PASEBA-1860 file (N, C-alpha, C; in nm, 3 decimals):
! residues 100
1> MTRTVKAN> -1.929/2.385/1.918/-1.837/2.362/1.804/-1.677/2.313/1.753 ~ -1.667/2.258/1.703/-1.576/2.199/1.686/-1.483/2.271/1.651 ~ -1.296/2.268/1.690/-1.226/2.360/1.604/-1.226/2.317/1.483 ~ -1.205/2.455/1.402/-1.125/2.439/1.281/-1.009/2.471/1.264 ~ -0.923/2.438/1.168/-0.811/2.482/1.121/-0.755/2.462/0.949 ~ -0.662/2.563/0.952/-0.643/2.544/0.806/-0.515/2.383/0.787 ~ -0.544/2.321/0.662/-0.433/2.234/0.650/-0.393/2.225/0.525 ~ -0.253/2.175/0.507/-0.238/2.158/0.335/-0.280/2.027/0.321
9> ISWALPQA> -0.344/1.945/0.214/-0.318/1.808/0.210/-0.283/1.796/0.079 ~ -0.215/1.654/0.038/-0.195/1.601/-0.075/-0.234/1.449/-0.079 ~ -0.324/1.471/-0.176/-0.408/1.309/-0.218/-0.274/1.219/-0.287 ~ -0.275/1.105/-0.265/-0.249/1.010/-0.334/-0.243/0.986/-0.428 ~ -0.189/0.958/-0.502/-0.125/0.950/-0.621/-0.251/0.808/-0.665 ~ -0.342/0.783/-0.774/-0.394/0.671/-0.787/-0.339/0.539/-0.788 ~ -0.204/0.529/-0.865/-0.086/0.439/-0.912/-0.045/0.372/-0.732 ~ -0.056/0.478/-0.644/-0.013/0.440/-0.517/-0.144/0.424/-0.452
17> GGRQRPPI> -0.231/0.357/-0.475/-0.335/0.318/-0.403/-0.401/0.398/-0.364 ~ -0.440/0.573/-0.371/-0.523/0.668/-0.382/-0.632/0.634/-0.436 ~ -0.700/0.754/-0.415/-0.864/0.826/-0.499/-0.789/0.810/-0.621 ~ -0.929/0.763/-0.705/-0.893/0.816/-0.887/-0.902/0.956/-0.925 ~ -0.942/1.059/-0.805/-0.931/1.184/-0.816/-0.960/1.248/-0.661 ~ -0.939/1.376/-0.635/-0.942/1.437/-0.469/-1.099/1.449/-0.498 ~ -1.169/1.414/-0.387/-1.310/1.447/-0.359/-1.375/1.632/-0.448 ~ -1.477/1.588/-0.509/-1.500/1.731/-0.600/-1.629/1.819/-0.484
25> GPRYSTVA> -1.683/1.704/-0.423/-1.797/1.829/-0.321/-1.684/1.904/-0.226 ~ -1.805/2.012/-0.190/-1.729/2.139/-0.094/-1.675/2.027/0.068 ~ -1.725/1.924/0.079/-1.730/1.867/0.225/-1.700/1.721/0.150 ~ -1.534/1.662/0.260/-1.525/1.551/0.250/-1.514/1.524/0.394 ~ -1.555/1.368/0.426/-1.564/1.335/0.586/-1.459/1.182/0.569 ~ -1.381/1.148/0.684/-1.338/1.002/0.667/-1.291/1.001/0.758 ~ -1.168/0.902/0.809/-1.069/0.880/0.926/-0.923/0.898/0.962 ~ -0.887/1.005/1.026/-0.720/1.025/1.050/-0.701/1.002/1.145
33> RFEDNKDN> -0.539/0.940/1.098/-0.424/0.930/1.207/-0.358/0.999/1.212 ~ -0.289/1.081/1.279/-0.196/1.162/1.349/-0.070/1.115/1.374 ~ 0.047/1.184/1.366/0.143/1.129/1.376/0.183/1.086/1.514 ~ 0.122/1.210/1.590/0.122/1.166/1.750/0.038/1.096/1.828 ~ -0.040/1.013/1.749/-0.135/0.958/1.810/-0.112/0.790/1.729 ~ -0.023/0.778/1.678/-0.023/0.636/1.588/-0.077/0.512/1.689 ~ 0.005/0.513/1.794/0.000/0.413/1.887/-0.137/0.367/1.898 ~ -0.260/0.482/1.947/-0.350/0.413/1.950/-0.469/0.459/1.843
41> WLKEAWTM> -0.445/0.468/1.714/-0.539/0.509/1.645/-0.665/0.419/1.565 ~ -0.602/0.286/1.638/-0.686/0.135/1.607/-0.810/0.173/1.731 ~ -0.742/0.242/1.840/-0.873/0.215/1.962/-0.942/0.299/1.982 ~ -0.870/0.457/1.889/-0.909/0.547/1.946/-0.892/0.627/1.775 ~ -0.980/0.566/1.706/-0.984/0.685/1.549/-1.085/0.789/1.532 ~ -1.088/0.897/1.491/-1.119/1.026/1.507/-1.180/1.030/1.312 ~ -1.301/1.074/1.351/-1.332/1.109/1.192/-1.320/1.244/1.170 ~ -1.251/1.330/1.052/-1.197/1.413/1.008/-1.308/1.462/0.926
49> VVEFSQAS> -1.361/1.619/0.882/-1.435/1.691/0.830/-1.316/1.743/0.762 ~ -1.297/1.784/0.604/-1.277/1.899/0.522/-1.317/1.946/0.483 ~ -1.333/2.053/0.445/-1.401/2.140/0.386/-1.291/2.230/0.266 ~ -1.351/2.237/0.185/-1.266/2.302/0.038/-1.334/2.451/-0.012 ~ -1.250/2.496/-0.032/-1.297/2.645/-0.068/-1.249/2.646/-0.219 ~ -1.150/2.574/-0.274/-1.114/2.549/-0.401/-1.088/2.415/-0.440 ~ -1.045/2.371/-0.524/-1.037/2.237/-0.644/-0.842/2.254/-0.576 ~ -0.850/2.116/-0.549/-0.683/2.051/-0.602/-0.658/2.111/-0.675
57> DESLRVIA> -0.493/2.100/-0.710/-0.416/2.196/-0.807/-0.356/2.050/-0.854 ~ -0.271/2.102/-0.959/-0.226/1.996/-1.087/-0.162/1.882/-0.972 ~ -0.041/1.937/-0.874/0.002/1.874/-0.823/-0.078/1.771/-0.668 ~ -0.249/1.791/-0.720/-0.281/1.712/-0.600/-0.253/1.721/-0.486 ~ -0.250/1.854/-0.445/-0.246/1.948/-0.332/-0.364/2.041/-0.341 ~ -0.371/2.057/-0.197/-0.515/2.158/-0.139/-0.471/2.263/-0.008 ~ -0.519/2.361/0.038/-0.542/2.346/0.145/-0.713/2.417/0.195 ~ -0.737/2.329/0.289/-0.850/2.350/0.305/-0.865/2.381/0.500
65> DVRFLVEY> -1.001/2.356/0.544/-1.002/2.383/0.665/-1.048/2.229/0.725 ~ -1.070/2.206/0.841/-1.013/2.065/0.865/-1.070/2.098/1.041 ~ -1.120/1.992/1.061/-1.220/1.982/1.233/-1.236/1.822/1.219 ~ -1.231/1.757/1.378/-1.294/1.705/1.412/-1.473/1.666/1.372 ~ -1.521/1.572/1.368/-1.653/1.532/1.330/-1.784/1.566/1.477 ~ -1.671/1.551/1.595/-1.738/1.534/1.714/-1.675/1.636/1.808 ~ -1.737/1.685/1.945/-1.674/1.837/1.991/-1.545/1.769/2.068 ~ -1.599/1.598/2.108/-1.513/1.564/2.221/-1.363/1.491/2.192
73> APAHLLYP> -1.386/1.519/2.044/-1.229/1.441/1.975/-1.107/1.542/2.077 ~ -0.980/1.476/2.027/-0.857/1.525/2.079/-0.776/1.648/2.018 ~ -0.866/1.792/2.012/-0.857/1.885/1.968/-0.664/1.939/1.954 ~ -0.616/1.851/2.070/-0.469/1.920/2.078/-0.384/1.859/1.954 ~ -0.441/1.798/1.909/-0.368/1.757/1.788/-0.358/1.848/1.666 ~ -0.444/1.954/1.643/-0.466/1.998/1.544/-0.353/2.176/1.632 ~ -0.220/2.118/1.606/-0.152/2.252/1.669/-0.090/2.255/1.504 ~ -0.020/2.395/1.509/0.055/2.404/1.370/0.218/2.313/1.351
81> GSRFELFE> 0.221/2.264/1.286/0.300/2.154/1.198/0.268/1.984/1.253 ~ 0.129/1.977/1.315/0.076/1.844/1.322/0.095/1.798/1.169 ~ 0.072/1.639/1.200/0.082/1.561/1.034/-0.032/1.445/1.128 ~ -0.047/1.449/0.984/-0.198/1.330/0.992/-0.230/1.320/0.814 ~ -0.317/1.137/0.846/-0.301/1.094/0.683/-0.429/1.072/0.685 ~ -0.563/1.098/0.591/-0.635/1.034/0.593/-0.647/0.875/0.496 ~ -0.749/0.818/0.564/-0.758/0.670/0.495/-0.935/0.655/0.488 ~ -0.966/0.609/0.409/-1.058/0.515/0.325/-1.095/0.325/0.367
89> GTRLVARG> -1.150/0.293/0.480/-1.063/0.200/0.505/-0.921/0.159/0.584 ~ -0.864/0.073/0.509/-0.710/0.045/0.550/-0.645/0.135/0.400 ~ -0.713/0.210/0.297/-0.636/0.252/0.217/-0.553/0.406/0.250 ~ -0.479/0.406/0.277/-0.430/0.555/0.283/-0.479/0.668/0.134 ~ -0.520/0.764/0.130/-0.591/0.837/0.024/-0.492/1.000/0.053 ~ -0.463/1.027/0.154/-0.394/1.153/0.102/-0.303/1.191/0.330 ~ -0.212/1.284/0.224/-0.139/1.343/0.411/-0.143/1.483/0.440 ~ -0.148/1.523/0.522/-0.166/1.683/0.526/-0.120/1.676/0.683
97> EVLG> -0.103/1.823/0.707/-0.013/1.908/0.780/-0.098/1.998/0.833 ~ -0.115/2.043/0.973/-0.171/2.135/0.997/-0.071/2.319/0.995 ~ -0.131/2.389/0.928/-0.093/2.534/0.888/-0.073/2.579/0.999 ~ 0.029/2.702/1.046/0.010/2.790/1.179/-0.041/2.883/1.147
END
């Protein structure tokens, strides 16, 4: 089983290229780019699974459980304060920070 951590996620506004609305399902998966791994992310992209226990608030923020899809992913990137971006293709849809 992969390591799961809490993260604060802020969805990009539609007018800034984000989604029309945050995902509504209990689980969402997409490609993540970590601030600590920006140089390698095109060669080494990892899918992140985001699990929601609540809906995003009116400011498009939500606390969610996040983990990598596969066990051999770089779990060392999931430390408190680690920042990441979520992409759908080349479109930036959210920014997140791992909580302590």
